[in-house]
C-alpha positions as CSV (number, residue, x, y, z in Angstrom):
1,M,19.6,25.3,-3.7
2,D,18.0,28.5,-2.7
3,A,15.1,26.5,-0.6
4,V,17.2,24.3,0.8
5,E,19.5,26.8,2.1
6,K,16.7,28.6,3.7
7,A,15.0,25.7,5.5
8,K,18.5,25.0,6.8
9,S,17.6,21.4,5.8
10,G,17.4,19.4,2.8
11,H,19.1,17.5,-0.1
12,P,20.5,19.8,-2.5
13,G,22.8,17.4,-4.6
14,L,20.4,15.0,-6.4
15,P,18.2,17.7,-7.8
16,M,21.5,19.6,-9.1
17,G,22.8,16.7,-10.5
18,A,19.3,15.4,-12.3
19,A,18.6,19.0,-13.3
20,D,19.4,18.1,-16.9
21,M,17.2,14.5,-17.1
22,A,14.7,16.1,-15.7
23,T,14.5,19.0,-18.1
24,V,14.8,16.7,-20.9
25,L,11.7,14.6,-19.5
26,F,9.7,17.4,-18.8
27,T,10.2,19.8,-21.9
28,K,10.3,16.9,-24.5
29,F,8.7,13.7,-23.7
30,L,6.3,14.0,-20.8
31,K,2.2,14.0,-21.6
32,Y,1.8,16.1,-18.8
33,D,-0.8,19.3,-18.5
34,A,0.1,21.2,-15.4
35,A,-3.5,22.9,-15.4
36,D,-4.5,19.3,-14.5
37,P,-2.0,17.7,-12.9
38,S,-4.8,14.5,-12.3
39,W,-5.5,14.2,-15.6
40,P,-6.5,9.9,-16.2
41,D,-4.3,9.7,-19.1
42,R,-1.3,11.6,-18.0
43,D,2.1,9.9,-18.1
44,R,3.2,9.5,-14.3
45,F,6.1,10.7,-13.0
46,V,7.5,9.0,-9.9
47,L,10.8,10.6,-8.3
48,S,11.7,7.3,-6.2
49,A,14.6,8.8,-4.8
50,G,12.0,11.3,-2.7
51,H,15.2,12.6,-0.8
52,G,15.5,14.9,-3.7
53,S,11.9,16.3,-3.6
54,M,13.3,20.2,-4.0
55,L,13.8,18.8,-7.9
56,L,10.0,18.0,-8.1
57,Y,8.7,20.6,-6.2
58,A,10.7,23.1,-8.6
59,L,9.1,21.3,-11.9
60,L,5.8,21.6,-10.5
61,H,6.1,25.5,-9.8
62,L,7.9,26.3,-12.8
63,T,5.2,24.0,-15.4
64,G,2.4,26.0,-13.6
65,V,0.8,24.1,-10.8
66,K,-1.8,26.1,-9.3
67,D,-1.1,25.3,-5.8
68,M,2.7,24.7,-6.0
69,T,3.8,28.5,-5.4
70,L,6.8,30.5,-5.0
71,D,5.7,30.9,-1.6
72,E,5.5,26.9,-0.9
73,L,9.0,26.7,-2.1
74,K,10.1,29.1,0.1
75,R,8.4,27.1,3.2
76,F,10.2,23.9,2.1
77,R,10.0,21.3,5.1
78,Q,7.9,23.7,7.1
79,L,4.8,22.7,8.9
80,D,2.0,22.5,6.8
81,S,3.9,23.6,3.6
82,K,3.1,21.6,0.3
83,T,6.8,21.3,0.0
84,P,7.5,18.2,2.9
85,G,10.9,16.9,3.0
86,H,9.8,13.9,1.2
87,P,6.8,13.9,-1.3
88,E,3.6,13.1,0.0
89,N,0.7,12.7,-2.9
90,F,-1.7,13.2,-0.2
91,M,-0.5,17.1,0.3
92,T,0.9,18.1,-3.0
93,P,-0.7,18.3,-6.3
94,G,0.9,16.5,-9.1
95,V,2.9,14.1,-6.7
96,E,2.0,10.4,-7.9
97,T,2.9,8.8,-4.5
98,T,4.4,9.2,-1.5
99,T,8.5,8.3,-1.7
100,G,11.5,8.2,1.0
101,P,11.8,5.0,1.9
102,L,14.0,4.2,-0.5
103,G,13.3,1.3,-3.7
104,Q,9.2,2.0,-2.7
105,G,9.0,4.9,-5.5
106,I,10.4,2.2,-8.3
107,A,8.5,-0.5,-6.9
108,T,4.9,1.6,-7.0
109,A,5.5,2.4,-10.1
110,V,5.6,-1.2,-11.3
111,G,2.1,-1.3,-10.0
112,M,1.3,1.8,-11.9
113,A,2.7,0.7,-15.3
114,L,1.0,-2.8,-14.9
115,A,-2.7,-0.7,-14.2
116,E,-2.1,1.2,-17.2
117,R,-1.6,-2.0,-19.3
118,M,-4.4,-3.9,-17.5
119,L,-6.7,-0.7,-18.2
120,N,-5.6,-0.7,-21.8
121,A,-6.5,-4.2,-22.5
122,E,-10.3,-3.3,-21.0
123,Y,-10.5,0.7,-22.6
124,G,-8.1,0.6,-25.1
125,D,-6.1,3.4,-26.6
126,D,-8.7,6.0,-26.8
127,L,-8.9,6.1,-22.8
128,V,-5.8,4.5,-21.5
129,D,-2.6,4.9,-23.5
130,H,0.5,6.1,-21.3
131,R,3.8,5.8,-19.5
132,T,5.4,5.7,-16.4
133,Y,8.8,7.3,-15.9
134,V,10.9,6.9,-12.4
135,L,13.8,8.7,-11.7
136,A,15.8,6.4,-9.3
137,S,19.0,6.7,-7.3
138,D,21.6,4.1,-6.1
139,G,19.7,3.9,-3.0
140,D,17.0,2.7,-4.7
141,L,18.7,0.0,-6.6
142,M,20.6,-1.2,-3.3
143,E,17.6,-1.7,-1.6
144,G,15.8,-5.3,-1.9
145,I,12.3,-4.6,-2.9
146,S,13.9,-2.9,-5.9
147,Q,15.1,-6.7,-7.3
148,E,11.4,-7.8,-6.6
149,A,10.1,-5.2,-8.4
150,I,12.3,-5.2,-11.8
151,A,12.1,-9.0,-11.9
152,L,8.4,-8.7,-11.9
153,A,8.3,-5.8,-14.8
154,G,10.9,-7.5,-16.9
155,H,8.6,-10.8,-16.6
156,L,5.6,-9.1,-17.4
157,R,7.4,-6.8,-20.3
158,L,6.1,-3.9,-19.1
159,N,7.6,-1.7,-21.7
160,R,6.0,1.4,-20.6
161,L,7.9,1.8,-17.8
162,I,10.9,3.7,-17.9
163,V,13.4,4.2,-15.7
164,L,16.1,7.2,-15.1
165,F,19.3,5.8,-13.2
166,D,20.7,9.2,-11.4
167,D,24.0,7.4,-11.9
168,N,26.4,9.5,-9.8
169,G,28.4,7.2,-7.8
170,I,27.9,8.5,-4.6
171,S,26.2,7.4,-1.7
172,I,26.0,8.8,2.3
173,D,29.1,7.0,3.4
174,G,31.2,8.1,0.3
175,P,32.0,6.7,-2.9
176,L,29.2,3.9,-3.7
177,S,32.6,1.6,-4.6
178,L,32.7,1.4,-0.3
179,S,29.7,-1.0,-0.3
180,D,28.6,-2.2,-3.9
181,S,30.0,-2.9,-7.2
182,V,26.9,-4.0,-9.2
183,D,26.7,-3.3,-12.9
184,Q,23.1,-2.1,-13.0
185,V,22.9,-2.3,-16.6
186,K,23.7,-5.8,-16.3
187,R,21.5,-6.2,-13.8
188,F,18.4,-4.8,-15.3
189,Q,19.4,-7.0,-18.5
190,A,19.3,-10.0,-16.7
191,C,15.9,-9.2,-15.6
192,G,14.5,-8.8,-19.3
193,W,15.0,-5.0,-19.3
194,N,16.6,-2.9,-22.1
195,A,19.6,-1.2,-20.1
196,V,21.6,1.9,-21.5
197,R,24.1,4.2,-20.3
198,V,24.2,7.7,-21.3
199,D,25.8,11.1,-20.1
200,G,23.3,12.5,-17.8
201,H,24.5,16.1,-18.6
202,D,24.0,15.8,-22.4
203,P,20.5,16.7,-23.5
204,K,20.9,15.0,-26.8
205,A,22.0,12.0,-25.2
206,L,19.3,12.1,-22.9
207,Q,16.7,12.6,-25.6
208,R,17.9,9.8,-27.7
209,A,17.6,7.7,-25.1
210,I,14.4,8.3,-24.6
211,A,12.9,8.1,-27.6
212,R,14.4,5.0,-28.0
213,A,13.1,3.4,-25.1
214,Q,9.5,4.7,-25.6
215,K,9.5,2.2,-29.0
216,S,11.0,-0.7,-26.6
217,D,8.7,-4.0,-26.2
218,R,10.4,-4.2,-22.7
219,P,10.8,-1.6,-19.4
220,T,14.0,0.2,-19.8
221,L,16.5,1.8,-17.8
222,I,18.4,4.7,-18.8
223,A,21.6,4.9,-16.4
224,C,22.5,8.7,-16.4
225,R,26.3,9.0,-15.3
226,T,25.6,12.3,-13.6
227,T,27.7,14.4,-10.7
228,I,25.7,14.8,-7.4
229,G,25.9,18.5,-6.4
230,F,26.7,19.4,-10.2
231,G,27.9,23.1,-10.2
232,A,29.1,23.5,-6.4
233,P,32.6,24.1,-6.5
234,K,34.4,22.2,-3.6
235,K,31.1,19.8,-2.6
236,A,30.0,18.5,-6.4
237,G,30.5,14.7,-6.9
238,T,30.8,14.0,-3.0
239,S,28.8,12.8,-0.1
240,K,28.8,16.4,1.3
241,A,26.3,17.1,-1.5
242,H,23.7,14.4,-0.5
243,G,21.9,15.8,2.8
244,E,22.5,19.2,3.9
245,P,22.7,22.6,2.6
246,L,25.5,24.0,0.6
247,G,26.3,27.0,2.9
248,A,26.3,30.7,1.6
249,E,30.0,30.6,0.4
250,E,29.6,27.2,-1.7
251,L,25.9,28.7,-2.8
252,A,27.4,31.6,-4.0
253,G,30.3,29.9,-6.1
254,A,27.6,27.1,-7.3
255,K,25.7,29.8,-8.6
256,K,28.8,31.8,-10.1
257,A,29.8,28.4,-11.9
258,L,26.4,27.8,-13.3
259,G,26.3,31.3,-14.8
260,W,23.3,32.4,-12.5
261,D,23.6,35.9,-11.1
262,H,20.2,36.2,-9.8
263,A,18.7,36.8,-6.2
264,P,17.3,33.7,-4.6
265,F,14.0,32.6,-5.6
266,E,14.3,34.7,-8.6
267,I,13.4,33.5,-12.2
268,P,13.7,35.5,-15.2
269,E,10.9,35.8,-17.1
270,T,12.2,34.5,-20.3
271,I,12.8,31.1,-18.3
272,R,9.3,31.3,-16.4
273,A,7.6,31.4,-19.8
274,A,9.7,28.4,-21.1
275,W,9.1,26.6,-18.6
276,A,5.3,27.6,-18.5
277,K,4.6,26.4,-22.5
278,A,6.4,22.8,-21.3
279,G,3.7,22.8,-18.6
280,K,1.2,23.1,-21.5
281,R,2.7,20.4,-23.4
282,G,0.1,17.9,-23.3
283,R,-3.0,20.5,-22.9
284,R,-4.0,19.7,-26.4
285,L,-3.7,15.8,-26.1
286,R,-5.8,15.8,-22.7
287,K,-8.6,18.2,-24.3
288,A,-8.7,15.6,-27.4
289,W,-8.7,12.8,-24.7
290,A,-11.8,14.6,-23.0
291,E,-13.9,14.5,-26.2
292,R,-13.0,10.9,-26.8
293,L,-14.3,10.3,-23.4
294,K,-17.4,12.6,-24.1
295,A,-18.4,10.4,-27.0
296,L,-18.5,7.0,-25.5
297,P,-21.8,5.6,-24.9
298,A,-23.3,7.3,-21.7
299,E,-22.9,3.7,-19.5
300,K,-19.5,2.8,-20.7
301,R,-18.1,6.8,-20.0
302,A,-19.9,6.8,-16.5
303,E,-18.1,3.5,-15.5
304,F,-15.0,4.4,-16.6
305,E,-15.4,7.8,-14.5
306,R,-16.6,6.2,-11.7
307,R,-14.1,3.5,-11.6
308,M,-11.0,6.4,-12.0
309,K,-12.9,8.6,-9.6
310,G,-12.4,5.6,-6.8
311,V,-16.4,5.6,-6.1
312,R,-17.2,2.0,-5.4
313,P,-19.9,0.5,-7.6
314,Q,-23.6,0.2,-6.1
315,G,-24.6,-3.1,-5.1
316,I,-21.7,-4.6,-2.6
317,A,-23.9,-4.8,0.1
318,E,-26.8,-6.3,-1.6
319,A,-24.5,-9.1,-2.9
320,V,-23.1,-9.6,0.8
321,A,-26.4,-9.8,2.3
322,R,-27.7,-12.3,0.0
323,L,-24.6,-14.1,0.2
324,K,-25.3,-14.2,4.3
325,E,-28.9,-15.5,3.8
326,R,-27.6,-18.3,1.5
327,L,-24.5,-19.2,4.7
328,V,-27.7,-18.9,7.1
329,A,-29.8,-21.7,4.9
330,E,-26.8,-23.6,4.1
331,P,-24.3,-22.9,7.1
332,Q,-20.6,-23.7,6.0
333,A,-17.9,-24.8,8.5
334,V,-14.7,-24.0,6.9
335,A,-11.6,-22.0,7.2
336,T,-11.8,-18.4,6.9
337,R,-9.4,-18.4,3.8
338,K,-12.2,-20.6,2.5
339,A,-14.9,-18.3,3.0
340,S,-13.0,-15.7,1.7
341,E,-12.9,-17.5,-1.6
342,I,-16.6,-18.2,-1.4
343,A,-17.5,-14.2,-0.6
344,L,-14.8,-13.4,-3.5
345,E,-16.9,-15.7,-6.0
346,V,-20.1,-13.2,-5.5
347,L,-17.9,-9.9,-4.6
348,T,-15.4,-10.3,-8.1
349,E,-18.9,-10.1,-10.2
350,A,-20.5,-7.4,-8.0
351,V,-16.8,-5.1,-8.3
352,P,-15.8,-5.3,-11.5
353,E,-12.4,-3.2,-10.7
354,L,-11.3,-5.8,-8.0
355,V,-7.9,-7.5,-9.2
356,L,-6.6,-10.4,-6.9
357,G,-3.0,-11.7,-6.5
358,S,-1.0,-13.9,-4.4
359,A,2.9,-13.8,-3.5
360,D,3.4,-17.8,-4.9
361,L,0.7,-19.0,-2.1
362,T,-2.8,-18.9,-4.8
363,P,-3.6,-22.6,-3.5
364,S,-3.2,-22.0,0.2
365,N,-4.9,-17.7,-0.1
366,N,-7.3,-19.1,-1.7
367,T,-7.6,-15.8,-3.8
368,K,-7.9,-17.0,-7.5
369,T,-11.5,-17.2,-8.1
370,K,-13.4,-19.1,-11.1
371,N,-14.5,-15.9,-13.2
372,L,-10.8,-14.6,-13.1
373,T,-8.0,-15.2,-15.7
374,A,-4.4,-14.5,-14.8
375,I,-2.2,-11.4,-16.4
376,A,0.6,-12.6,-18.6
377,P,3.6,-11.3,-20.4
378,G,2.1,-9.0,-22.7
379,Q,-1.3,-10.3,-22.1
380,Y,-3.4,-8.0,-19.7
381,A,-6.8,-8.7,-20.0
382,G,-7.1,-10.4,-16.8
383,R,-7.8,-9.7,-13.0
384,Y,-5.3,-12.0,-11.2
385,I,-1.6,-11.5,-10.9
386,H,1.0,-14.0,-9.6
387,Y,3.3,-11.7,-8.1
388,G,5.6,-14.6,-7.5
389,I,7.7,-15.0,-3.9
390,R,7.9,-11.2,-3.7
391,E,5.9,-9.9,-0.3
392,H,7.3,-6.5,-0.4
393,G,7.2,-5.9,-4.2
394,M,3.6,-6.7,-4.5
395,A,2.7,-4.8,-1.6
396,A,4.2,-1.7,-3.2
397,A,3.1,-2.8,-6.5
398,M,-0.7,-2.8,-5.2
399,N,0.0,0.8,-3.6
400,G,0.5,1.5,-7.4
401,I,-2.3,-0.1,-9.0
402,A,-4.4,1.4,-6.5
403,L,-2.9,5.4,-6.8
404,H,-3.2,4.9,-10.9
405,G,-7.1,4.5,-10.2
406,G,-9.6,2.1,-11.6
407,L,-8.8,-0.8,-10.2
408,V,-8.9,-2.3,-6.3
409,P,-5.8,-4.1,-5.8
410,A,-6.3,-7.1,-3.3
411,G,-2.9,-9.5,-2.5
412,A,-2.3,-12.5,-0.5
413,T,0.5,-14.2,1.7
414,F,0.5,-15.8,4.8
415,L,0.3,-13.1,7.9
416,V,3.7,-13.8,9.3
417,F,4.7,-12.7,6.2
418,T,3.6,-9.2,6.8
419,D,7.1,-8.4,8.0
420,Y,8.4,-8.8,4.8
421,A,5.5,-6.5,3.1
422,R,5.2,-4.1,5.9
423,P,7.3,-1.0,4.5
424,A,4.9,-0.8,1.8
425,M,2.1,-1.5,4.0
426,R,3.0,1.4,5.9
427,I,3.2,3.7,2.7
428,A,-0.6,2.6,2.1
429,A,-1.8,3.6,5.9
430,L,0.3,6.7,5.5
431,S,-1.1,7.5,2.2
432,G,-4.6,6.7,2.6
433,I,-4.3,4.1,-0.1
434,P,-7.0,1.5,-0.1
435,A,-5.4,-1.8,-0.6
436,V,-7.0,-5.2,0.8
437,Y,-4.5,-7.4,2.1
438,V,-5.8,-11.2,2.5
439,M,-3.4,-12.8,5.1
440,T,-3.7,-16.4,5.7
441,H,-2.6,-18.8,8.5
442,D,-3.3,-16.1,11.0
443,S,-2.2,-18.1,14.0
444,I,-0.8,-21.4,15.9
445,G,-3.5,-22.8,14.1
446,L,-1.9,-23.3,11.1
447,G,-0.2,-26.3,13.1
448,E,2.6,-28.3,11.5
449,D,5.3,-25.8,9.9
450,G,5.9,-24.4,13.1
451,P,7.1,-20.9,15.2
452,T,8.7,-19.4,12.0
453,H,5.3,-19.5,10.2
454,Q,2.9,-19.0,13.0
455,P,2.2,-15.5,13.9
456,V,1.8,-14.4,17.4
457,E,2.7,-10.3,17.8
458,H,2.1,-9.3,13.9
459,L,-1.7,-8.8,14.8
460,A,-0.6,-6.5,17.4
461,A,1.9,-4.7,15.1
462,L,-0.6,-4.0,12.3
463,R,-3.4,-2.4,14.8
464,A,-0.8,-0.4,16.2
465,M,-0.2,0.9,12.6
466,P,-2.4,4.3,12.3
467,K,-4.9,3.8,9.5
468,M,-4.7,0.4,8.9
469,R,-7.5,-1.7,9.7
470,V,-7.2,-5.2,10.8
471,F,-10.2,-7.5,10.6
472,R,-10.0,-11.3,12.0
473,P,-13.4,-13.1,11.2
474,A,-14.4,-16.0,13.2
475,D,-16.8,-17.4,10.7
476,A,-18.4,-17.2,6.6
477,V,-20.7,-14.6,8.1
478,E,-18.3,-12.7,9.6
479,T,-15.7,-13.4,6.7
480,A,-18.3,-11.7,4.1
481,E,-19.2,-8.9,6.3
482,C,-15.2,-7.9,6.5
483,W,-15.2,-8.0,2.6
484,Q,-17.5,-5.8,2.6
485,L,-16.5,-3.2,4.8
486,A,-12.6,-3.4,3.1
487,L,-13.9,-3.3,-0.4
488,E,-16.5,-0.1,0.9
489,R,-13.3,1.5,2.2
490,T,-11.7,4.4,0.1
491,D,-9.4,6.3,2.4
492,G,-7.0,3.5,3.7
493,P,-6.0,-0.3,3.7
494,T,-7.2,-3.5,5.2
495,V,-6.1,-6.3,6.1
496,L,-8.0,-9.9,6.2
497,A,-6.5,-12.5,8.7
498,L,-7.7,-15.5,7.9
499,T,-7.2,-19.1,9.2
500,R,-5.9,-22.2,7.7
501,Q,-8.0,-24.7,10.0
502,N,-11.9,-25.1,9.5
503,L,-14.2,-23.3,12.2
504,P,-18.0,-23.7,12.5
505,Q,-20.5,-21.3,11.5
506,I,-21.2,-19.2,14.8
507,R,-23.8,-17.2,12.9
508,R,-27.0,-18.5,12.5
509,E,-29.0,-15.2,11.3
510,A,-27.8,-12.6,8.7
511,G,-28.6,-9.6,11.3
512,N,-29.7,-6.5,10.5
513,G,-27.2,-4.7,8.5
514,N,-23.4,-5.2,9.0
515,L,-22.4,-6.3,12.5
516,C,-19.2,-6.0,11.9
517,A,-19.1,-2.6,11.3
518,T,-18.4,-1.7,14.6
519,G,-15.2,-3.9,15.2
520,A,-17.2,-5.8,18.1
521,Y,-20.9,-6.8,19.0
522,E,-22.5,-9.0,21.2
523,L,-22.5,-12.3,19.6
524,S,-24.1,-14.2,22.7
525,P,-25.7,-12.6,25.3
526,A,-25.7,-13.9,29.1
527,Q,-28.5,-16.0,30.5
528,G,-29.1,-13.7,33.3
529,K,-27.1,-10.8,34.6
530,A,-23.7,-11.2,33.2
531,R,-21.0,-11.9,35.8
532,A,-18.3,-12.3,32.8
533,T,-17.5,-10.9,29.4
534,I,-15.4,-12.5,27.0
535,F,-14.1,-11.3,24.2
536,A,-12.7,-13.2,21.3
537,S,-11.9,-12.9,17.5
538,G,-11.6,-15.0,14.6
539,S,-10.6,-18.8,15.6
540,E,-11.1,-18.1,19.1
541,V,-14.8,-17.0,19.1
542,E,-15.4,-21.0,18.9
543,I,-13.7,-21.2,22.0
544,A,-15.5,-18.2,23.6
545,L,-18.7,-19.8,22.9
546,A,-17.6,-23.1,24.2
547,A,-16.8,-21.8,27.5
548,Q,-19.8,-19.8,27.9
549,N,-21.7,-23.3,27.9
550,I,-19.4,-24.5,30.1
551,L,-20.1,-22.1,32.7
552,A,-23.9,-22.2,32.0
553,E,-23.9,-25.4,33.1
554,Q,-22.5,-24.2,36.7
555,S,-25.2,-21.4,36.9
556,F,-22.6,-18.6,36.1
557,A,-23.6,-16.4,33.6
558,V,-21.1,-14.9,30.7
559,R,-22.0,-13.1,27.4
560,V,-19.6,-13.5,24.6
561,V,-18.4,-10.3,22.4
562,S,-17.4,-11.1,18.9
563,V,-14.4,-8.7,17.9
564,P,-13.6,-9.0,14.4
565,S,-11.8,-5.5,14.6
566,L,-10.4,-4.6,17.9
567,D,-8.6,-1.2,15.8
568,L,-12.2,-0.4,14.3
569,F,-13.8,-1.0,17.8
570,L,-11.3,1.1,19.7
571,A,-12.3,3.9,16.9
572,Q,-16.0,4.1,17.9
573,P,-17.6,6.8,20.0
574,E,-17.1,6.1,23.3
575,K,-21.2,5.5,24.1
576,V,-20.8,2.8,21.4
577,R,-18.1,1.1,23.1
578,A,-19.0,1.3,26.5
579,R,-22.6,-0.4,25.5
580,I,-20.8,-3.5,24.0
581,V,-18.2,-3.6,26.3
582,G,-20.8,-3.8,29.1
583,D,-20.5,-3.9,32.9
584,A,-19.8,-7.3,33.9
585,P,-17.2,-7.4,36.6
586,V,-14.9,-10.0,34.8
587,K,-13.6,-9.2,31.3
588,V,-11.4,-12.0,29.4
589,A,-9.8,-12.0,25.9
590,V,-8.8,-14.9,24.2
591,E,-6.8,-14.5,21.1
592,A,-4.1,-17.1,19.8
593,A,-1.7,-14.0,19.9
594,V,0.0,-11.6,22.3
595,R,-1.8,-9.5,24.5
596,F,-0.8,-6.6,23.6
597,G,-3.7,-4.1,22.6
598,W,-6.3,-6.0,24.7
599,D,-5.9,-3.7,27.6
600,S,-7.9,-1.3,26.1
601,V,-11.0,-3.4,26.4
602,I,-10.4,-5.7,29.7
603,G,-8.1,-3.2,31.5
604,P,-4.9,-3.6,32.9
605,D,-6.4,-6.4,35.4
606,G,-8.5,-8.3,33.2
607,I,-8.1,-11.7,32.0
608,F,-5.9,-13.1,28.9
609,V,-5.9,-16.3,27.4
610,G,-3.5,-16.1,24.4
611,M,0.3,-16.8,23.2
612,Q,3.1,-15.7,25.8
613,G,5.9,-16.3,23.2
614,F,6.3,-18.2,20.1
615,G,4.6,-21.1,19.0
616,A,5.8,-24.6,17.9
617,S,5.5,-27.4,15.1
618,A,2.5,-29.8,16.0
619,P,-0.9,-30.4,14.8
620,Y,-3.4,-27.4,15.5
621,K,-5.3,-28.9,18.3
622,E,-2.6,-30.5,20.3
623,L,-0.9,-26.8,20.2
624,Y,-4.1,-25.2,21.3
625,R,-4.2,-27.7,24.4
626,H,-0.3,-27.2,24.9
627,F,-0.7,-23.4,25.0
628,G,-4.0,-23.5,27.2
629,I,-5.9,-21.5,24.7
630,T,-9.0,-23.9,25.4
631,A,-12.9,-23.3,26.3
632,E,-11.6,-25.0,29.6
633,A,-8.8,-23.2,30.4
634,V,-11.1,-19.6,30.0
635,A,-13.7,-21.2,32.0
636,E,-11.3,-22.0,35.0
637,H,-9.6,-18.5,34.7
638,I,-13.2,-16.9,35.2
639,L,-14.0,-19.1,38.0
640,R,-10.7,-18.4,39.7
641,T,-11.4,-14.5,39.2
642,H,-14.6,-15.1,40.6
643,N,-13.8,-17.0,43.8
644,L,-11.0,-14.8,44.8
């Protein structure tokens, strides 16, 4: 209450109403050591209701997390504080995941719980044996992503996932009955969960419910009936307690009702000592775990520590280099989705922590390699996840898998359905989570399924997202290089946009190093002084090369630059960009998508050959002709501009 009042901003209602359940969890159950809040075998606690962030910050401070000082609580919601308005895992020690957009926390927690079971299957109880707890609000459960998440968790029988539902019956607009009448207990039961109701202000009832949940063979929802803004004389139980400071009069009244007569931010020593003891509950367990880790054979211990630290294995570059040599010796005219599968056959061996999956499009996304077995209910030793038709839930679960540590998630669907996955992808970009999205059927080149499935604006939208890296490789060699860059990246997410249609292999030499690493490179130099440069990505590089040949027959020298990653290229130093862009007077970009973003390379007066609107349903070659994305059209545009 004091922190929200000082900031003149925030959400006091949930922390006040959920304080009892948080106290029971942290003092009686949570395997946690405040001295090392990132200990690998700790229980995870996810505050899905991120607007109640002061509850989490108070818990971190009281239990003794070093950097969560009283001064940080006093700086709640201020610039550069460790107490931002919603929890950010990259800013605040002890915060497991960025939450705020409702539903993201509970869905991310499903990934954490799944990662725990998968690593347990690999390393056993001695190293991996913990639970994932979630505190969720009615808003979390109203968001559609929650259904995707709980259905997957129930199906997989993730029994170490326990959700505490702050069932206070209030939303911002007023009583929840204004907009919702779902029986959440029955809903969760229908999804294969245990689900019970308790009084959220009865510590003994809460304790009994959590103890039973720990013994369950299924995930558990504990619906905790609470009063939002508990203790506030006028605002308790109303929407007025949700998202605004109580005000001086109401604050004084709440403290009086709760028997709290201390100055703002004052914590009596008896209470501080009790919380400090709670913060040390897991210390003995952590030290025993460390001894077990130390007793392992050196090689196994080093491998576990490497994976939990997020350090990539040696040999990724070497494996890709060998694959490129094979591709050069035996060129592959395949769709880049198939080229991705070829690369993954190698990379799943080189990167043992790489976990693949698809939102029910495995045969289309080509993400299940021969050496992978699928996860199933109660069977977690595999490395392939069937997410079902749950793109949003998949992306959020991938965040949880990556944040848990020890695994590198890559999940797949069609590029157009990044619209469904986007909020979780944005959290990955914001938080620097190294997830990999295999997005196939990347343009009108998918053909007959038509404009509902043909992405045109999606590349531009994803490139516009800070820290999201987008690759659109042109052939099998570039695909291998892009996979290498995606897996070597540890500070953010990557999209691989891949074709449905077959493409010729345009790279006939492996090259020195990874040519895609700068985002763009000169693929085919001009024969003589270049009068134009054609920039293209993915399937349109083939068109650019054909246009170069057409113009060469007319003694018109043109160079071709492949741009597998426009955003990565634009992030290069100015000298690098200038060298690759060159000084040819005419600049053309070719991409079967909208122009947005390309002016940064070709300028506002440059030529763009691509899409002006949505696609259509027809065989893909016919569509390219219909929309004027052909070598002949590119050549004609260049010649017309030159003649002007």
